[in-house]
C-alpha positions as CSV (number, residue, x, y, z in Angstrom):
1,M,50.0,121.0,88.9
2,K,49.1,119.8,86.1
3,L,52.2,117.9,85.3
4,K,52.7,116.9,89.3
5,L,50.0,115.6,89.8
6,F,50.6,113.5,86.3
7,K,54.6,112.6,88.3
8,I,52.4,111.2,91.1
9,I,49.9,108.9,89.7
10,S,52.6,107.4,87.2
11,V,54.9,106.3,89.8
12,C,51.9,104.7,91.9
13,I,50.6,102.9,88.4
14,L,54.1,101.8,87.8
15,T,53.7,100.7,91.7
16,S,51.2,98.5,91.8
17,V,51.5,96.6,88.9
18,L,55.5,95.5,90.0
19,G,54.0,94.4,92.9
20,F,52.2,91.5,91.2
21,C,55.0,90.5,89.0
22,S,57.5,88.1,89.9
23,D,60.5,88.1,92.0
24,S,62.3,87.7,88.1
25,E,60.6,91.5,87.6
26,T,60.3,93.5,90.6
27,I,64.2,93.3,92.0
28,Q,66.2,94.5,89.4
29,N,68.2,97.2,91.0
30,I,67.3,97.1,94.8
31,N,70.1,96.7,96.9
32,Q,70.5,93.6,98.7
33,K,69.4,94.0,102.3
34,E,66.0,96.2,100.4
35,I,65.1,93.2,99.1
36,P,63.3,91.0,102.7
37,N,63.0,95.7,103.4
38,S,60.9,96.8,101.1
39,E,58.3,96.4,102.9
40,E,58.3,98.3,106.8
41,N,61.4,95.7,107.6
42,N,59.3,92.5,106.3
43,A,60.9,91.3,109.2
44,P,58.6,87.8,110.4
45,P,56.1,88.1,113.3
46,T,57.0,87.6,116.7
47,E,53.9,85.7,118.0
48,P,54.4,81.9,118.2
49,P,53.8,79.9,115.3
50,I,50.5,78.0,115.0
51,N,50.7,74.4,117.3
52,N,49.4,72.2,113.8
53,N,49.4,68.9,115.1
54,Q,46.3,69.7,117.1
55,G,43.3,68.9,115.9
56,S,44.0,69.1,111.8
57,Q,42.4,66.9,110.1
58,G,44.6,66.7,106.7
59,F,44.4,68.0,104.0
60,V,42.5,66.1,100.7
61,F,44.2,66.5,96.9
62,D,45.3,65.1,93.6
63,I,48.2,62.4,93.2
64,G,50.3,63.5,90.5
65,K,48.6,67.8,90.4
66,Q,50.2,70.1,91.2
67,E,47.4,72.0,93.6
68,I,46.9,75.7,95.5
69,F,45.8,75.6,98.6
70,F,45.1,78.5,100.7
71,L,46.0,79.7,104.4
72,K,42.3,79.4,106.2
73,E,42.1,75.6,103.7
74,T,44.7,74.0,106.0
75,K,46.1,74.2,109.7
76,S,49.6,74.6,108.1
77,G,50.3,78.0,109.0
78,Y,50.8,79.3,105.1
79,G,48.7,79.2,101.5
80,F,51.1,76.7,99.1
81,Y,51.6,75.3,95.9
82,F,51.3,71.3,97.1
83,Y,51.7,68.0,94.5
84,A,52.3,64.6,94.9
85,P,53.4,62.6,92.3
86,S,51.2,59.7,90.6
87,T,52.4,57.1,92.5
88,Y,51.7,58.6,95.6
89,N,49.6,56.2,97.9
90,T,50.3,55.5,101.8
91,S,50.5,52.0,102.3
92,D,54.2,52.4,100.8
93,K,56.3,52.1,103.6
94,K,59.5,53.5,103.2
95,G,57.4,56.7,102.5
96,F,58.3,59.5,100.1
97,P,60.5,62.2,99.9
98,L,59.5,65.4,100.8
99,L,61.2,68.4,99.3
100,I,60.5,72.2,100.5
101,H,60.4,75.2,98.1
102,L,60.9,78.2,99.0
103,H,60.9,81.6,96.9
104,G,62.3,85.3,96.6
105,G,61.5,88.3,97.8
106,G,59.2,89.2,94.0
107,A,56.8,86.5,95.1
108,R,56.4,87.4,98.6
109,G,51.9,87.6,99.6
110,E,49.4,86.7,102.8
111,G,48.7,83.0,100.8
112,T,44.9,83.9,101.2
113,S,44.3,85.0,96.6
114,E,44.6,82.8,93.9
115,P,46.8,85.9,91.6
116,S,49.3,86.3,94.6
117,M,50.3,82.4,94.4
118,N,50.0,82.5,91.0
119,R,53.4,84.2,91.7
120,I,55.0,81.3,93.0
121,I,54.8,78.3,89.7
122,Y,56.8,81.1,88.0
123,D,60.6,79.8,89.3
124,G,61.8,76.5,90.3
125,P,60.5,73.5,90.9
126,P,57.2,74.1,90.6
127,S,57.8,76.2,87.6
128,L,58.8,72.9,86.4
129,I,55.4,71.5,87.6
130,K,53.7,74.0,85.7
131,N,55.2,73.1,82.8
132,N,54.9,69.3,82.6
133,T,59.0,69.4,82.8
134,W,59.7,68.0,86.4
135,N,61.4,64.6,86.3
136,P,63.7,64.0,89.9
137,P,65.5,60.5,89.9
138,T,62.9,59.4,92.9
139,P,59.3,60.6,92.8
140,M,59.5,63.4,95.3
141,I,56.8,65.7,97.2
142,V,56.3,69.1,96.6
143,A,55.5,72.0,99.5
144,S,56.0,75.5,98.7
145,P,54.2,78.3,100.7
146,Q,54.1,82.0,100.4
147,S,55.6,83.9,103.4
148,P,54.1,87.7,102.8
149,H,58.2,88.2,105.0
150,L,61.4,86.9,105.4
151,W,61.2,83.5,105.9
152,D,60.1,82.3,109.0
153,P,62.1,79.1,110.9
154,K,59.5,78.7,113.9
155,R,56.3,79.3,110.7
156,L,58.8,76.5,108.9
157,H,59.2,74.1,111.1
158,S,55.6,74.1,112.0
159,F,54.9,74.5,109.1
160,I,57.1,70.8,107.4
161,D,55.6,69.4,111.2
162,Y,52.3,69.6,109.8
163,L,52.8,67.9,106.3
164,I,54.4,64.6,107.9
165,T,51.5,64.7,110.2
166,N,49.3,64.6,107.1
167,L,50.9,62.6,104.2
168,N,53.3,59.5,104.4
169,I,56.7,61.0,104.0
170,D,60.0,59.5,104.7
171,T,61.3,61.8,107.4
172,S,65.1,61.0,106.8
173,R,64.7,63.1,103.4
174,I,63.2,66.1,103.8
175,Y,65.3,69.3,101.4
176,M,64.4,72.4,100.9
177,T,65.4,75.1,98.1
178,G,65.2,78.5,97.0
179,F,66.3,81.0,96.4
180,S,66.9,85.2,97.3
181,M,65.0,85.3,99.8
182,G,64.5,82.1,99.9
183,G,68.3,81.2,100.7
184,R,68.2,83.6,103.3
185,G,65.3,81.4,104.3
186,I,66.7,78.7,104.5
187,F,70.2,79.9,105.9
188,D,67.7,81.1,108.7
189,Y,66.2,77.9,109.5
190,V,68.8,75.5,109.9
191,T,70.9,78.2,111.5
192,E,67.5,78.0,114.3
193,Y,66.8,74.6,114.2
194,G,70.8,72.9,113.9
195,D,70.0,69.0,113.9
196,Q,66.5,69.4,115.4
197,A,65.9,70.7,111.5
198,H,63.9,68.7,109.4
199,T,66.3,69.0,106.5
200,A,69.3,66.2,105.6
201,A,70.1,68.4,102.6
202,V,69.7,71.9,101.2
203,V,70.6,74.3,98.3
204,P,70.3,78.3,98.6
205,I,70.8,80.1,95.6
206,A,71.9,83.6,95.3
207,G,71.2,83.5,99.1
208,W,72.6,85.1,102.0
209,S,73.0,85.5,105.9
210,E,73.4,87.9,108.8
211,I,74.5,86.0,111.0
212,N,77.0,83.3,109.2
213,N,77.0,80.8,111.9
214,G,78.6,77.1,110.8
215,K,78.6,74.9,113.8
216,P,73.9,75.0,113.0
217,F,74.7,72.4,109.9
218,K,77.3,69.8,110.9
219,N,75.1,67.1,109.5
220,I,72.8,68.8,107.1
221,A,74.7,68.2,103.7
222,L,74.8,72.0,101.8
223,W,75.8,73.5,97.6
224,A,74.6,77.0,97.4
225,F,74.6,78.2,94.0
226,H,75.8,82.1,93.1
227,G,76.2,84.4,90.0
228,D,79.5,86.5,90.1
229,S,77.5,89.2,88.1
230,D,75.1,89.6,90.7
231,N,74.6,93.3,91.9
232,I,71.1,92.4,93.7
233,V,72.5,89.8,96.5
234,N,76.6,90.2,96.9
235,I,78.1,87.3,96.1
236,S,79.9,87.2,99.8
237,G,76.0,85.7,100.4
238,S,76.8,82.7,99.7
239,K,80.9,82.7,100.5
240,N,81.0,83.8,104.3
241,M,77.8,81.4,105.3
242,V,79.9,78.3,103.1
243,N,83.3,78.8,104.7
244,A,81.8,79.8,107.9
245,I,80.5,76.2,107.4
246,N,83.4,74.2,107.1
247,K,85.1,76.8,109.3
248,N,83.5,74.3,111.9
249,A,84.5,70.7,110.2
250,P,81.1,69.7,108.8
251,K,80.0,66.2,108.3
252,L,80.4,66.8,105.0
253,K,82.1,70.1,103.1
254,A,79.6,72.3,102.4
255,K,79.5,73.5,98.5
256,L,80.0,76.2,96.6
257,T,79.1,76.9,92.7
258,V,80.0,80.0,91.2
259,L,78.0,80.9,87.9
260,P,80.8,83.1,85.7
261,R,79.0,86.5,84.4
262,V,75.9,85.3,85.7
263,N,73.1,88.2,87.5
264,H,70.7,88.0,91.1
265,F,68.8,85.3,88.4
266,S,70.8,82.1,88.5
267,W,68.9,79.9,89.8
268,P,66.7,79.0,86.6
269,K,69.5,77.8,85.3
270,V,69.9,75.7,88.8
271,Y,66.1,74.1,88.7
272,D,66.8,73.2,84.7
273,S,69.8,72.1,85.1
274,S,71.1,73.7,82.5
275,G,73.8,75.5,84.2
276,I,75.4,71.8,84.5
277,G,78.8,71.9,83.3
278,S,79.0,76.1,83.1
279,A,80.4,76.3,86.8
280,D,83.5,78.7,87.5
281,P,85.9,76.0,87.0
282,A,87.9,77.8,90.9
283,Y,84.3,76.4,93.0
284,D,82.4,73.1,93.1
285,D,81.7,71.6,89.7
286,F,77.8,71.9,89.2
287,D,77.9,67.9,87.7
288,I,74.6,66.6,89.2
289,T,71.6,67.6,89.3
290,I,70.1,69.0,92.8
291,Y,67.7,67.1,92.7
292,K,70.4,63.7,92.8
293,W,72.5,65.2,94.3
294,M,69.8,66.5,98.0
295,L,68.1,62.6,97.2
296,K,71.9,60.9,97.4
297,H,71.7,62.1,101.7
298,S,69.8,61.9,104.4
299,K,69.1,62.0,107.8
């Protein structure tokens, strides 16, 4: 009896610890289908998104500093980390490029507490900003929302609407990147909205799609990345979507870069550009930072 009780307590402690780790610490050895489904399907809610354009009073922020905004502090529909470059101003006639970063399954949360939301800044552009290594060729606004479940396309669209309403954004240069569950979120968002999606270019990493419909991507640039040794989200997740896009004669051919001998956690090499020059030659080369590539595209 004591041994059985010890085992139960041990499992509970382990579960509790894992629930507060970053994506790179929690989804090892998890089947691809289980990444977004470990919490009762984890599917997006079916209720309509919040209407952010009625009575919105905006939000106050400091430039040159990454800040946290909890769910109830704005009418954006998400808790999120936010960064505006030190050069940001409201009088710039062109506006500033916007990058939306979608986290993976290990950073899921309600956007209501700092310990939970801090999972967002362990990976990707929010991490680069936090570590003072963020240096895109053109100053960009970066917004990193937190979701408790699979990314909901309608809620994401509403979130971007909110940012457009309250910031000086160049709406022709809105970009999106994300890894694992975030890569899936990108595929779902563009599949849902097509030409009505706010994005000009997207970079999904270690992602997948359940639909593999390439038509909505006809006028949106896409560059996918995947590790060839990914045993959590199989490389076919990116291959199938890229092939589906290119079969529909897009305005710009979708790219797929494969990183040899790299497992599921391929995104650090992409986000900090350390993987440049190491791509599998059978696929698209990794010869430019994703930030330079994104900024070459506009709607």
